N, C-alpha and C positions, 0 to 999 in steps of 0.2 A: 217501873216495869218497862223492860226493853222488848220491843217487838221488831223482828226483822222479816222482811219480805224476800222471798227467793228472787234472785235476779233472773234475767232471761237466759235461757240455755244457749251457749254459743254454738254456732253451726260446726259440724265436724270438719276437721282439717283434711282436705283431700289434695293429694299431689297429682300433677298431671302424669299420665302414662309416658314413660320415656320412649322416645322414638329412636329407632335404629338409624344410624347414618347410612348414606348411600354406599360407602365403602364396606360397612359391616354387612349390609344386605348382599352386596356382590360377593363378599367373602363366604358368607353362609350358603350361597347358591353353588359354590364350588365343591367338588369332590376329589380334585387332584391333590395328592399329597405334596406339600411344599411350604415355602415361606412366602407370605403375601405382605406387601408394603403399599399403603395407600390404595388398597383394593386390587392391586395388580400382583400377579405371581412373579416374584423375582428369581426364585429357584424352584423348579418343578421336578419332582422325582419321575424318572422314566426307567421302567424295569429293564429295558434292553441296554441302556447305557449308564445306569447308576447302580450303586450298591448302598445298602443301609445297614445300620447296626444299632442295637439298643442294649445298654448295660444297666440293668435294674439296680444293682448294688451301688454303682457309681452315679446313678441317676443321670445318665447321658444318652443322647440320641444323636445319630449322625447319618446324613445322606451325602453321598459324594459321587461325582462323575467318575467313570473308569480312568480317565486321565488325571484325576484329582485336582483339576483346575477349578471346577465349580463344586462348592460344598456348603452344607449348613451343619453346624455343630451346636447342639443345645445342651447346656449343663443346667439341670434343675437345682436351684439353690434351696428350694423348700421341698415339700412333698411332691410326689409324682401326681399328675392329674388323674383323678378317679371319678369325680361326680360333677354334674352341672352346677355352675355358680361358684365352684372352688377357685380360689386365687392361687396362682403359682408364680414364683419369681424365677426368671430364667436369665442366663448369660448366653446370648446367641452370637455366634461368630459365623459370618458367611462371606463367600466370595463368588463373583460371577465371571471375573476375568483374572488372568494371571497378574500378580502384583497388587491387586486391589483387595483389601480386607475390611469388613465393617464389623464392629462389635456393638451389640446392644445389651443393656441390662434393663429388663422390662418386667413389669407385673402383668401377667396374662390371666384372663378369666376363662374357665371352661364354659363355652357357650352351647356346645352340642356334643353328644356322644351317640354314635350309631354303630352298633356291633363293636368292632375293634378300632374304629376310627374316632379320633378326638379333634374337635375344633377349639383352638385357643385364640383369644382376641384381646387386644388392648385398644380401647376406643380413642384415647387421647392421642396415641401415636399412629392410629389406623394401621396396626400391625397384627398379623395373624399367622398361625401355623396350623396346618392340617397334618396330623400324624396317624399312622396306622400301626397299632401295637402288635 
């Protein structure tokens, strides 16, 4: 006759609550539409000197200065951002000075939506975008 005794119940596994980085907190506190790198806004939309466009069919968003020297062009390689915690892959091309262009291919997470404004963030690269649809 075999008898087994139940073993002790292991404690439940708990994961520490992730803490937001300083850069993410700074980004989330912003409301200015633009591109943020390492917590600082590198291209900020200004209504009186910038234009912006959004093409839902092509999944592109662009903001540019009237002189077209400063711009951010975003091509969404996956679905358009719609809900919090959604991941989207973007090809971001931007410039702040004539002759300087930076291209990023990055996975962003929708971290906040308020009305028509969407905050997208990548923690590893400390990069974010605030868009107004």
